[in-house]
VMD Tcl script that draws the C-alpha trace (Angstrom):
set ca {
  {123.61 108.21 -24.47}
  {125.95 110.32 -26.61}
  {123.00 112.47 -27.66}
  {121.81 113.17 -24.11}
  {121.04 116.83 -23.59}
  {122.66 118.90 -20.87}
  {120.55 120.28 -18.04}
  {120.85 123.76 -19.60}
  {119.48 122.46 -22.90}
  {116.65 120.68 -21.10}
  {115.79 123.81 -19.11}
  {115.59 125.83 -22.35}
  {113.46 123.19 -24.07}
  {111.10 122.86 -21.14}
  {110.80 126.62 -20.77}
  {109.49 126.79 -24.34}
  {107.40 123.62 -24.43}
  {106.42 122.29 -20.99}
  {103.41 124.59 -20.61}
  {103.14 124.12 -16.83}
  {99.55 124.74 -15.86}
  {99.86 126.49 -12.49}
  {101.76 129.47 -11.13}
  {103.42 127.62 -8.23}
  {105.07 125.17 -10.62}
  {105.93 127.80 -13.20}
  {107.55 130.02 -10.56}
  {109.52 127.12 -9.06}
  {110.71 126.07 -12.51}
  {111.81 129.60 -13.43}
  {113.66 129.93 -10.12}
  {115.38 126.57 -10.68}
  {116.41 127.62 -14.17}
  {117.86 130.92 -12.93}
  {119.85 129.26 -10.15}
  {121.14 126.70 -12.65}
  {122.09 129.37 -15.18}
  {124.08 131.28 -12.56}
  {125.68 128.02 -11.39}
  {126.89 126.87 -14.82}
  {128.20 130.35 -15.65}
  {130.47 130.16 -12.60}
  {133.92 128.62 -12.96}
  {133.73 125.03 -11.71}
  {136.27 125.60 -8.92}
  {134.10 128.44 -7.54}
  {130.75 126.67 -7.70}
  {128.68 126.05 -4.61}
  {127.20 122.55 -4.39}
  {124.33 124.01 -2.36}
  {123.09 125.67 -5.57}
  {122.47 122.25 -7.13}
  {120.51 121.22 -4.05}
  {118.41 124.38 -4.35}
  {117.71 123.62 -8.02}
  {116.69 120.10 -7.07}
  {114.39 121.40 -4.31}
  {112.62 123.63 -6.87}
  {112.25 120.71 -9.29}
  {110.80 118.60 -6.45}
  {108.09 121.25 -6.05}
  {107.25 120.99 -9.75}
  {107.33 117.19 -9.66}
  {105.08 117.04 -6.59}
  {102.61 119.49 -8.12}
  {102.39 117.29 -11.22}
  {102.22 114.06 -9.20}
  {99.44 115.37 -6.93}
  {97.43 116.56 -9.90}
  {97.73 120.29 -9.14}
  {99.69 120.94 -12.31}
  {99.82 119.53 -15.79}
  {102.83 119.38 -18.08}
  {102.75 119.03 -21.84}
  {102.71 115.21 -22.22}
  {105.44 115.27 -24.88}
  {107.77 116.97 -22.38}
  {107.37 114.56 -19.47}
  {110.43 112.49 -20.50}
  {112.59 115.62 -20.74}
  {111.46 116.76 -17.30}
  {112.24 113.33 -15.83}
  {115.68 113.36 -17.46}
  {116.40 116.82 -16.06}
  {115.11 115.79 -12.63}
  {117.36 112.71 -12.55}
  {120.46 114.56 -13.76}
  {120.06 117.25 -11.10}
  {119.23 114.69 -8.39}
  {122.36 112.69 -9.21}
  {124.47 115.83 -9.11}
  {122.94 116.93 -5.79}
  {123.33 113.48 -4.22}
  {126.76 112.54 -5.55}
  {128.47 115.81 -6.31}
  {128.63 115.00 -10.02}
  {129.85 118.05 -11.92}
  {127.56 118.82 -14.83}
  {128.57 121.27 -17.53}
  {132.04 122.08 -16.15}
  {133.52 125.50 -16.86}
  {137.25 125.97 -16.41}
  {139.09 129.25 -15.86}
  {140.41 129.39 -19.43}
  {136.99 128.94 -21.03}
  {135.41 131.48 -18.69}
  {138.04 134.17 -19.27}
  {139.03 133.74 -22.89}
  {136.38 134.77 -25.36}
  {138.86 135.98 -27.98}
  {140.28 132.61 -29.09}
  {138.11 132.47 -32.20}
  {139.15 135.95 -33.33}
  {142.84 135.20 -32.76}
  {142.63 131.88 -34.60}
  {141.30 133.61 -37.71}
}
mol new
graphics top color blue
foreach p $ca { graphics top sphere $p radius 0.5 }
foreach p [lrange $ca 0 end-1] q [lrange $ca 1 end] { graphics top cylinder $p $q radius 0.2 }
display resetview
């Protein structure tokens, strides 16, 4: 489990490789990814849990489209999609914080330059 990818990594991978076959699913996936990107770039203490629920709702659309046969996903990416789906569902259901961002990390991008 130490090598498990973060949701952001899975979104990037799936964006490149999932090859969703219909516009409804592709649009829902892109919207989910954008909401997630905005969410993880917000300091953890300022995050809105509703954003995770919105991401999950978009992923449910994609999942249902695939399940009902309206959309196909690249077969090699199904496991990654399921992993992403479960991570986001757990976070939405239980309030699990994924990819935390504290105030120091968000505001201090000069540490590397100062260390040198």
